[in-house]
All heavy atoms as TSV, in Angstrom:
chain	resi	resn	atom	element	x	y	z
A	1	MET	N	N	49.781	-31.899	3.234
A	1	MET	CA	C	50.815	-32.698	2.611
A	1	MET	C	C	51.739	-31.775	1.823
A	1	MET	O	O	51.305	-31.001	0.984
A	1	MET	CB	C	50.164	-33.729	1.691
A	1	MET	CG	C	51.148	-34.516	0.885
A	1	MET	SD	S	50.271	-35.691	-0.189
A	1	MET	CE	C	51.529	-36.892	-0.339
A	2	ASN	N	N	53.011	-31.865	2.057
A	2	ASN	CA	C	53.994	-31.080	1.305
A	2	ASN	C	C	54.435	-31.842	0.073
A	2	ASN	O	O	54.719	-33.025	0.144
A	2	ASN	CB	C	55.220	-30.794	2.157
A	2	ASN	CG	C	55.092	-29.527	2.945
A	2	ASN	OD1	O	54.280	-28.686	2.617
A	2	ASN	ND2	N	55.875	-29.392	3.977
A	3	ARG	N	N	54.496	-31.173	-1.033
A	3	ARG	CA	C	55.004	-31.752	-2.269
A	3	ARG	C	C	56.295	-31.042	-2.643
A	3	ARG	O	O	56.403	-29.830	-2.489
A	3	ARG	CB	C	54.014	-31.587	-3.411
A	3	ARG	CG	C	52.783	-32.411	-3.260
A	3	ARG	CD	C	51.956	-32.282	-4.495
A	3	ARG	NE	N	50.770	-33.100	-4.370
A	3	ARG	CZ	C	49.982	-33.406	-5.356
A	3	ARG	NH1	N	50.220	-32.939	-6.552
A	3	ARG	NH2	N	48.930	-34.151	-5.171
A	4	ALA	N	N	57.233	-31.803	-3.121
A	4	ALA	CA	C	58.467	-31.190	-3.618
A	4	ALA	C	C	58.158	-30.449	-4.912
A	4	ALA	O	O	57.363	-30.892	-5.725
A	4	ALA	CB	C	59.513	-32.264	-3.861
A	5	THR	N	N	58.777	-29.312	-5.094
A	5	THR	CA	C	58.612	-28.539	-6.319
A	5	THR	C	C	59.777	-28.855	-7.246
A	5	THR	O	O	60.931	-28.669	-6.875
A	5	THR	CB	C	58.587	-27.038	-6.008
A	5	THR	OG1	O	57.519	-26.784	-5.105
A	5	THR	CG2	C	58.389	-26.224	-7.268
A	6	PRO	N	N	59.488	-29.352	-8.434
A	6	PRO	CA	C	60.577	-29.664	-9.368
A	6	PRO	C	C	61.238	-28.384	-9.868
A	6	PRO	O	O	60.630	-27.316	-9.882
A	6	PRO	CB	C	59.873	-30.405	-10.506
A	6	PRO	CG	C	58.450	-29.986	-10.424
A	6	PRO	CD	C	58.172	-29.653	-8.989
A	7	PRO	N	N	62.492	-28.481	-10.309
A	7	PRO	CA	C	63.191	-27.295	-10.823
A	7	PRO	C	C	62.509	-26.746	-12.082
A	7	PRO	O	O	62.116	-27.512	-12.973
A	7	PRO	CB	C	64.585	-27.819	-11.166
A	7	PRO	CG	C	64.719	-29.133	-10.473
A	7	PRO	CD	C	63.337	-29.669	-10.296
A	8	ALA	N	N	62.373	-25.437	-12.150
A	8	ALA	CA	C	61.710	-24.792	-13.283
A	8	ALA	C	C	62.403	-25.091	-14.604
A	8	ALA	O	O	61.757	-25.293	-15.629
A	8	ALA	CB	C	61.607	-23.287	-13.058
A	9	GLY	N	N	63.744	-25.134	-14.597
A	9	GLY	CA	C	64.477	-25.401	-15.835
A	9	GLY	C	C	64.181	-26.781	-16.389
A	9	GLY	O	O	64.013	-26.953	-17.600
A	10	LEU	N	N	64.107	-27.757	-15.511
A	10	LEU	CA	C	63.778	-29.118	-15.936
A	10	LEU	C	C	62.355	-29.174	-16.479
A	10	LEU	O	O	62.100	-29.769	-17.525
A	10	LEU	CB	C	63.952	-30.092	-14.771
A	10	LEU	CG	C	63.558	-31.538	-15.044
A	10	LEU	CD1	C	64.397	-32.139	-16.168
A	10	LEU	CD2	C	63.699	-32.355	-13.770
A	11	CYS	N	N	61.429	-28.539	-15.776
A	11	CYS	CA	C	60.042	-28.515	-16.244
A	11	CYS	C	C	59.935	-27.853	-17.610
A	11	CYS	O	O	59.197	-28.313	-18.474
A	11	CYS	CB	C	59.152	-27.795	-15.239
A	11	CYS	SG	S	58.923	-28.699	-13.705
A	12	ALA	N	N	60.673	-26.767	-17.813
A	12	ALA	CA	C	60.639	-26.073	-19.103
A	12	ALA	C	C	61.121	-26.989	-20.226
A	12	ALA	O	O	60.530	-27.014	-21.311
A	12	ALA	CB	C	61.492	-24.807	-19.041
A	13	ARG	N	N	62.178	-27.757	-19.980
A	13	ARG	CA	C	62.681	-28.674	-21.009
A	13	ARG	C	C	61.690	-29.790	-21.301
A	13	ARG	O	O	61.481	-30.166	-22.460
A	13	ARG	CB	C	64.039	-29.230	-20.594
A	13	ARG	CG	C	65.139	-28.179	-20.642
A	13	ARG	CD	C	66.522	-28.750	-20.422
A	13	ARG	NE	N	66.705	-29.428	-19.160
A	13	ARG	CZ	C	67.070	-28.845	-18.015
A	13	ARG	NH1	N	67.287	-27.538	-17.993
A	13	ARG	NH2	N	67.238	-29.550	-16.926
A	14	VAL	N	N	61.052	-30.320	-20.263
A	14	VAL	CA	C	60.044	-31.378	-20.449
A	14	VAL	C	C	58.857	-30.842	-21.240
A	14	VAL	O	O	58.395	-31.472	-22.194
A	14	VAL	CB	C	59.590	-31.945	-19.090
A	14	VAL	CG1	C	58.370	-32.843	-19.244
A	14	VAL	CG2	C	60.727	-32.708	-18.424
A	15	VAL	N	N	58.369	-29.684	-20.860
A	15	VAL	CA	C	57.227	-29.081	-21.561
A	15	VAL	C	C	57.587	-28.845	-23.022
A	15	VAL	O	O	56.818	-29.203	-23.931
A	15	VAL	CB	C	56.786	-27.765	-20.870
A	15	VAL	CG1	C	55.827	-26.978	-21.745
A	15	VAL	CG2	C	56.165	-28.064	-19.521
A	16	HIS	N	N	58.738	-28.271	-23.267
A	16	HIS	CA	C	59.154	-27.969	-24.643
A	16	HIS	C	C	59.279	-29.247	-25.476
A	16	HIS	O	O	58.877	-29.290	-26.634
A	16	HIS	CB	C	60.475	-27.210	-24.624
A	16	HIS	CG	C	61.013	-26.916	-25.992
A	16	HIS	ND1	N	60.475	-25.942	-26.803
A	16	HIS	CD2	C	62.016	-27.472	-26.689
A	16	HIS	CE1	C	61.124	-25.921	-27.943
A	16	HIS	NE2	N	62.076	-26.847	-27.905
A	17	ARG	N	N	59.831	-30.301	-24.887
A	17	ARG	CA	C	60.107	-31.544	-25.626
A	17	ARG	C	C	58.859	-32.402	-25.834
A	17	ARG	O	O	58.658	-32.972	-26.895
A	17	ARG	CB	C	61.178	-32.340	-24.862
A	17	ARG	CG	C	61.479	-33.701	-25.417
A	17	ARG	CD	C	62.179	-33.589	-26.794
A	17	ARG	NE	N	62.588	-34.883	-27.275
A	17	ARG	CZ	C	61.808	-35.684	-27.987
A	17	ARG	NH1	N	60.598	-35.333	-28.294
A	17	ARG	NH2	N	62.268	-36.839	-28.409
A	18	LEU	N	N	58.005	-32.495	-24.814
A	18	LEU	CA	C	56.892	-33.444	-24.879
A	18	LEU	C	C	55.531	-32.816	-25.173
A	18	LEU	O	O	54.600	-33.534	-25.528
A	18	LEU	CB	C	56.803	-34.236	-23.566
A	18	LEU	CG	C	58.017	-35.081	-23.232
A	18	LEU	CD1	C	57.807	-35.784	-21.897
A	18	LEU	CD2	C	58.306	-36.091	-24.322
A	19	PHE	N	N	55.411	-31.523	-25.010
A	19	PHE	CA	C	54.125	-30.860	-25.213
A	19	PHE	C	C	54.297	-29.628	-26.100
A	19	PHE	O	O	54.253	-28.491	-25.625
A	19	PHE	CB	C	53.523	-30.452	-23.866
A	19	PHE	CG	C	53.261	-31.602	-22.936
A	19	PHE	CD1	C	54.176	-31.942	-21.951
A	19	PHE	CD2	C	52.102	-32.344	-23.040
A	19	PHE	CE1	C	53.945	-32.992	-21.082
A	19	PHE	CE2	C	51.853	-33.400	-22.177
A	19	PHE	CZ	C	52.780	-33.728	-21.193
A	20	PRO	N	N	54.511	-29.816	-27.404
A	20	PRO	CA	C	54.789	-28.680	-28.289
A	20	PRO	C	C	53.655	-27.657	-28.370
A	20	PRO	O	O	53.896	-26.504	-28.728
A	20	PRO	CB	C	55.043	-29.336	-29.646
A	20	PRO	CG	C	54.443	-30.685	-29.567
A	20	PRO	CD	C	54.476	-31.091	-28.123
A	21	ASP	N	N	52.450	-28.037	-28.011
A	21	ASP	CA	C	51.318	-27.103	-28.071
A	21	ASP	C	C	51.002	-26.494	-26.705
A	21	ASP	O	O	49.939	-25.921	-26.504
A	21	ASP	CB	C	50.083	-27.811	-28.622
A	21	ASP	CG	C	49.645	-28.991	-27.765
A	21	ASP	OD1	O	50.478	-29.519	-26.989
A	21	ASP	OD2	O	48.479	-29.397	-27.873
A	22	ALA	N	N	51.932	-26.569	-25.767
A	22	ALA	CA	C	51.711	-26.067	-24.407
A	22	ALA	C	C	51.496	-24.560	-24.403
A	22	ALA	O	O	52.121	-23.834	-25.180
A	22	ALA	CB	C	52.902	-26.412	-23.526
A	23	PRO	N	N	50.640	-24.082	-23.494
A	23	PRO	CA	C	50.469	-22.633	-23.371
A	23	PRO	C	C	51.688	-22.011	-22.699
A	23	PRO	O	O	52.475	-22.697	-22.040
A	23	PRO	CB	C	49.231	-22.510	-22.474
A	23	PRO	CG	C	49.237	-23.754	-21.658
A	23	PRO	CD	C	49.789	-24.825	-22.558
A	24	ASP	N	N	51.855	-20.715	-22.867
A	24	ASP	CA	C	52.924	-19.994	-22.186
A	24	ASP	C	C	52.606	-19.919	-20.702
A	24	ASP	O	O	51.440	-19.970	-20.301
A	24	ASP	CB	C	53.060	-18.578	-22.742
A	24	ASP	CG	C	53.584	-18.577	-24.166
A	24	ASP	OD1	O	54.319	-19.514	-24.535
A	24	ASP	OD2	O	53.257	-17.630	-24.904
A	25	GLY	N	N	53.624	-19.784	-19.913
A	25	GLY	CA	C	53.428	-19.630	-18.476
A	25	GLY	C	C	54.597	-20.182	-17.697
A	25	GLY	O	O	55.590	-20.643	-18.262
A	26	GLU	N	N	54.493	-20.118	-16.393
A	26	GLU	CA	C	55.521	-20.611	-15.489
A	26	GLU	C	C	55.634	-22.118	-15.685
A	26	GLU	O	O	54.638	-22.835	-15.600
A	26	GLU	CB	C	55.134	-20.242	-14.049
A	26	GLU	CG	C	56.228	-20.391	-13.035
A	26	GLU	CD	C	56.353	-21.808	-12.541
A	26	GLU	OE1	O	55.323	-22.457	-12.337
A	26	GLU	OE2	O	57.479	-22.268	-12.397
A	27	PRO	N	N	56.820	-22.651	-15.992
A	27	PRO	CA	C	56.976	-24.044	-16.405
A	27	PRO	C	C	56.437	-25.085	-15.428
A	27	PRO	O	O	55.839	-26.073	-15.842
A	27	PRO	CB	C	58.485	-24.212	-16.584
A	27	PRO	CG	C	59.012	-22.852	-16.776
A	27	PRO	CD	C	58.101	-21.930	-16.032
A	28	VAL	N	N	56.624	-24.887	-14.132
A	28	VAL	CA	C	56.133	-25.871	-13.160
A	28	VAL	C	C	54.607	-25.929	-13.213
A	28	VAL	O	O	54.018	-27.008	-13.295
A	28	VAL	CB	C	56.631	-25.544	-11.737
A	28	VAL	CG1	C	56.010	-26.497	-10.723
A	28	VAL	CG2	C	58.152	-25.598	-11.669
A	29	SER	N	N	53.953	-24.786	-13.204
A	29	SER	CA	C	52.490	-24.739	-13.249
A	29	SER	C	C	51.950	-25.298	-14.556
A	29	SER	O	O	50.950	-26.021	-14.570
A	29	SER	CB	C	51.993	-23.298	-13.074
A	29	SER	OG	O	52.371	-22.811	-11.812
A	30	VAL	N	N	52.606	-24.970	-15.653
A	30	VAL	CA	C	52.169	-25.459	-16.966
A	30	VAL	C	C	52.288	-26.981	-17.024
A	30	VAL	O	O	51.375	-27.668	-17.476
A	30	VAL	CB	C	52.956	-24.785	-18.110
A	30	VAL	CG1	C	52.669	-25.450	-19.449
A	30	VAL	CG2	C	52.626	-23.304	-18.172
A	31	LEU	N	N	53.407	-27.528	-16.539
A	31	LEU	CA	C	53.579	-28.977	-16.558
A	31	LEU	C	C	52.540	-29.663	-15.680
A	31	LEU	O	O	51.968	-30.691	-16.070
A	31	LEU	CB	C	54.989	-29.360	-16.111
A	31	LEU	CG	C	55.311	-30.856	-16.147
A	31	LEU	CD1	C	55.119	-31.440	-17.549
A	31	LEU	CD2	C	56.727	-31.104	-15.644
A	32	LEU	N	N	52.265	-29.124	-14.519
A	32	LEU	CA	C	51.227	-29.704	-13.662
A	32	LEU	C	C	49.872	-29.678	-14.362
A	32	LEU	O	O	49.099	-30.642	-14.276
A	32	LEU	CB	C	51.165	-28.969	-12.322
A	32	LEU	CG	C	52.343	-29.195	-11.392
A	32	LEU	CD1	C	52.251	-28.271	-10.185
A	32	LEU	CD2	C	52.434	-30.644	-10.961
A	33	TRP	N	N	49.573	-28.591	-15.063
A	33	TRP	CA	C	48.301	-28.520	-15.794
A	33	TRP	C	C	48.272	-29.512	-16.953
A	33	TRP	O	O	47.289	-30.222	-17.153
A	33	TRP	CB	C	48.061	-27.102	-16.310
A	33	TRP	CG	C	46.817	-27.007	-17.111
A	33	TRP	CD1	C	45.530	-26.987	-16.630
A	33	TRP	CD2	C	46.714	-26.950	-18.532
A	33	TRP	NE1	N	44.641	-26.917	-17.678
A	33	TRP	CE2	C	45.346	-26.894	-18.864
A	33	TRP	CE3	C	47.629	-26.940	-19.559
A	33	TRP	CZ2	C	44.885	-26.824	-20.164
A	33	TRP	CZ3	C	47.177	-26.861	-20.854
A	33	TRP	CH2	C	45.818	-26.809	-21.145
A	34	LEU	N	N	49.360	-29.577	-17.707
A	34	LEU	CA	C	49.414	-30.467	-18.866
A	34	LEU	C	C	49.208	-31.932	-18.490
A	34	LEU	O	O	48.675	-32.711	-19.271
A	34	LEU	CB	C	50.763	-30.315	-19.581
A	34	LEU	CG	C	50.935	-29.027	-20.380
A	34	LEU	CD1	C	52.402	-28.824	-20.717
A	34	LEU	CD2	C	50.084	-29.049	-21.628
A	35	THR	N	N	49.637	-32.302	-17.294
A	35	THR	CA	C	49.515	-33.695	-16.857
A	35	THR	C	C	48.307	-33.924	-15.963
A	35	THR	O	O	48.181	-34.974	-15.340
A	35	THR	CB	C	50.804	-34.145	-16.135
A	35	THR	OG1	O	51.059	-33.265	-15.034
A	35	THR	CG2	C	51.987	-34.134	-17.093
A	36	GLY	N	N	47.400	-32.948	-15.906
A	36	GLY	CA	C	46.145	-33.124	-15.186
A	36	GLY	C	C	46.250	-33.042	-13.680
A	36	GLY	O	O	45.367	-33.509	-12.967
A	37	ARG	N	N	47.300	-32.435	-13.166
A	37	ARG	CA	C	47.500	-32.394	-11.723
A	37	ARG	C	C	47.050	-31.096	-11.064
A	37	ARG	O	O	46.979	-31.022	-9.842
A	37	ARG	CB	C	48.946	-32.685	-11.390
A	37	ARG	CG	C	49.252	-34.152	-11.613
A	37	ARG	CD	C	50.701	-34.461	-11.606
A	37	ARG	NE	N	50.984	-35.875	-11.653
A	37	ARG	CZ	C	50.853	-36.659	-12.710
A	37	ARG	NH1	N	50.368	-36.164	-13.820
A	37	ARG	NH2	N	51.163	-37.932	-12.672
A	38	ALA	N	N	46.760	-30.069	-11.869
A	38	ALA	CA	C	46.350	-28.783	-11.303
A	38	ALA	C	C	45.669	-27.944	-12.374
A	38	ALA	O	O	45.948	-28.108	-13.558
A	38	ALA	CB	C	47.570	-28.041	-10.764
A	39	PRO	N	N	44.768	-27.038	-11.963
A	39	PRO	CA	C	44.221	-26.083	-12.933
A	39	PRO	C	C	45.293	-25.053	-13.279
A	39	PRO	O	O	46.300	-24.930	-12.579
A	39	PRO	CB	C	43.052	-25.438	-12.175
A	39	PRO	CG	C	43.386	-25.620	-10.742
A	39	PRO	CD	C	44.210	-26.863	-10.633
A	40	LEU	N	N	45.095	-24.331	-14.349
A	40	LEU	CA	C	46.043	-23.296	-14.775
A	40	LEU	C	C	45.265	-22.044	-15.101
A	40	LEU	O	O	44.555	-21.990	-16.111
A	40	LEU	CB	C	46.850	-23.766	-15.995
A	40	LEU	CG	C	47.891	-22.792	-16.529
A	40	LEU	CD1	C	49.002	-22.576	-15.503
A	40	LEU	CD2	C	48.488	-23.315	-17.832
A	41	GLY	N	N	45.404	-21.034	-14.250
A	41	GLY	CA	C	44.662	-19.795	-14.457
A	41	GLY	C	C	43.173	-20.091	-14.524
A	41	GLY	O	O	42.634	-20.753	-13.660
A	42	GLY	N	N	42.519	-19.655	-15.576
A	42	GLY	CA	C	41.094	-19.912	-15.757
A	42	GLY	C	C	40.798	-21.225	-16.453
A	42	GLY	O	O	39.642	-21.540	-16.713
A	43	ARG	N	N	41.831	-21.993	-16.767
A	43	ARG	CA	C	41.641	-23.265	-17.469
A	43	ARG	C	C	41.319	-24.361	-16.456
A	43	ARG	O	O	41.985	-24.470	-15.434
A	43	ARG	CB	C	42.902	-23.661	-18.219
A	43	ARG	CG	C	43.330	-22.676	-19.261
A	43	ARG	CD	C	44.729	-23.006	-19.741
A	43	ARG	NE	N	45.299	-21.916	-20.487
A	43	ARG	CZ	C	45.624	-21.988	-21.766
A	43	ARG	NH1	N	45.464	-23.096	-22.429
A	43	ARG	NH2	N	46.123	-20.944	-22.373
A	44	PRO	N	N	40.339	-25.197	-16.753
A	44	PRO	CA	C	40.034	-26.293	-15.827
A	44	PRO	C	C	41.118	-27.359	-15.861
A	44	PRO	O	O	41.903	-27.443	-16.811
A	44	PRO	CB	C	38.713	-26.844	-16.365
A	44	PRO	CG	C	38.706	-26.479	-17.804
A	44	PRO	CD	C	39.461	-25.177	-17.911
A	45	ARG	N	N	41.143	-28.156	-14.818
A	45	ARG	CA	C	42.091	-29.266	-14.758
A	45	ARG	C	C	41.816	-30.234	-15.893
A	45	ARG	O	O	40.673	-30.536	-16.198
A	45	ARG	CB	C	41.933	-29.982	-13.426
A	45	ARG	CG	C	42.929	-31.103	-13.236
A	45	ARG	CD	C	42.743	-31.751	-11.907
A	45	ARG	NE	N	43.255	-30.853	-10.875
A	45	ARG	CZ	C	43.662	-31.269	-9.686
A	45	ARG	NH1	N	43.599	-32.537	-9.382
A	45	ARG	NH2	N	44.113	-30.400	-8.815
A	46	ARG	N	N	42.857	-30.693	-16.563
A	46	ARG	CA	C	42.708	-31.666	-17.651
A	46	ARG	C	C	42.351	-33.033	-17.072
A	46	ARG	O	O	42.820	-33.400	-16.003
A	46	ARG	CB	C	44.007	-31.794	-18.431
A	46	ARG	CG	C	44.328	-30.611	-19.281
A	46	ARG	CD	C	45.652	-30.820	-19.977
A	46	ARG	NE	N	45.517	-30.475	-21.381
A	46	ARG	CZ	C	46.425	-30.706	-22.284
A	46	ARG	NH1	N	47.542	-31.324	-21.968
A	46	ARG	NH2	N	46.238	-30.344	-23.532
A	47	THR	N	N	41.563	-33.791	-17.811
A	47	THR	CA	C	41.203	-35.144	-17.374
A	47	THR	C	C	41.861	-36.206	-18.240
A	47	THR	O	O	41.818	-37.380	-17.902
A	47	THR	CB	C	39.677	-35.338	-17.397
A	47	THR	OG1	O	39.204	-35.085	-18.718
A	47	THR	CG2	C	38.990	-34.396	-16.418
A	48	ALA	N	N	42.450	-35.809	-19.350
A	48	ALA	CA	C	43.160	-36.742	-20.232
A	48	ALA	C	C	44.277	-35.987	-20.938
A	48	ALA	O	O	44.158	-34.794	-21.190
A	48	ALA	CB	C	42.201	-37.328	-21.267
A	49	TRP	N	N	45.371	-36.683	-21.223
A	49	TRP	CA	C	46.483	-36.048	-21.902
A	49	TRP	C	C	47.382	-37.108	-22.523
A	49	TRP	O	O	47.360	-38.264	-22.138
A	49	TRP	CB	C	47.292	-35.169	-20.949
A	49	TRP	CG	C	47.884	-35.897	-19.783
A	49	TRP	CD1	C	47.270	-36.181	-18.601
A	49	TRP	CD2	C	49.201	-36.444	-19.686
A	49	TRP	NE1	N	48.119	-36.863	-17.777
A	49	TRP	CE2	C	49.321	-37.046	-18.415
A	49	TRP	CE3	C	50.289	-36.491	-20.543
A	49	TRP	CZ2	C	50.473	-37.673	-17.991
A	49	TRP	CZ3	C	51.449	-37.131	-20.108
A	49	TRP	CH2	C	51.522	-37.698	-18.849
A	50	THR	N	N	48.144	-36.673	-23.515
A	50	THR	CA	C	49.189	-37.503	-24.111
A	50	THR	C	C	50.351	-36.588	-24.448
A	50	THR	O	O	50.183	-35.387	-24.605
A	50	THR	CB	C	48.732	-38.202	-25.414
A	50	THR	OG1	O	48.355	-37.214	-26.363
A	50	THR	CG2	C	47.574	-39.146	-25.171
A	51	TRP	N	N	51.523	-37.161	-24.550
A	51	TRP	CA	C	52.666	-36.360	-24.954
A	51	TRP	C	C	53.054	-36.688	-26.372
A	51	TRP	O	O	52.676	-37.709	-26.906
A	51	TRP	CB	C	53.854	-36.524	-24.029
A	51	TRP	CG	C	54.388	-37.930	-23.891
A	51	TRP	CD1	C	54.783	-38.777	-24.887
A	51	TRP	CD2	C	54.579	-38.645	-22.687
A	51	TRP	NE1	N	55.214	-39.950	-24.377
A	51	TRP	CE2	C	55.099	-39.910	-23.002
A	51	TRP	CE3	C	54.377	-38.344	-21.359
A	51	TRP	CZ2	C	55.416	-40.849	-22.047
A	51	TRP	CZ3	C	54.695	-39.292	-20.413
A	51	TRP	CH2	C	55.201	-40.516	-20.779
A	52	GLN	N	N	53.799	-35.797	-26.984
A	52	GLN	CA	C	54.279	-35.984	-28.349
A	52	GLN	C	C	55.754	-36.330	-28.233
A	52	GLN	O	O	56.586	-35.468	-28.022
A	52	GLN	CB	C	54.072	-34.692	-29.154
A	52	GLN	CG	C	54.720	-34.673	-30.510
A	52	GLN	CD	C	54.136	-35.673	-31.465
A	52	GLN	OE1	O	54.097	-36.849	-31.190
A	52	GLN	NE2	N	53.689	-35.207	-32.602
A	53	ALA	N	N	56.086	-37.626	-28.328
A	53	ALA	CA	C	57.462	-38.055	-28.109
A	53	ALA	C	C	58.328	-37.926	-29.363
A	53	ALA	O	O	59.547	-37.867	-29.258
A	53	ALA	CB	C	57.483	-39.503	-27.632
A	54	ALA	N	N	57.742	-37.883	-30.542
A	54	ALA	CA	C	58.521	-37.784	-31.773
A	54	ALA	C	C	59.042	-36.372	-31.940
A	54	ALA	O	O	58.332	-35.395	-31.724
A	54	ALA	CB	C	57.662	-38.161	-32.970
A	55	ARG	N	N	60.309	-36.256	-32.323
A	55	ARG	CA	C	60.856	-34.920	-32.599
A	55	ARG	C	C	60.273	-34.398	-33.897
A	55	ARG	O	O	60.109	-35.148	-34.860
A	55	ARG	CB	C	62.360	-34.983	-32.705
A	55	ARG	CG	C	63.005	-35.243	-31.376
A	55	ARG	CD	C	64.500	-35.064	-31.504
A	55	ARG	NE	N	65.105	-35.364	-30.230
A	55	ARG	CZ	C	65.683	-34.445	-29.467
A	55	ARG	NH1	N	65.740	-33.214	-29.883
A	55	ARG	NH2	N	66.209	-34.763	-28.323
A	56	THR	N	N	59.987	-33.119	-33.918
A	56	THR	CA	C	59.431	-32.507	-35.125
A	56	THR	C	C	60.430	-31.580	-35.750
A	56	THR	O	O	61.373	-31.164	-35.168
A	56	THR	CB	C	58.137	-31.735	-34.802
A	56	THR	OG1	O	58.415	-30.784	-33.793
A	56	THR	CG2	C	57.059	-32.690	-34.372
């Protein structure tokens, strides 16, 4: 199954805005990990997550 790859710039903005405690890394991979869709490096796939919608 082919999946479309979202633009890195958009992913970076989403990660920055909704996940202030996100680890450094390639934005598409980090966003997939943050939302439980893929492992990231040696980190296991997340099974639960929430975003921080309030601006700080």
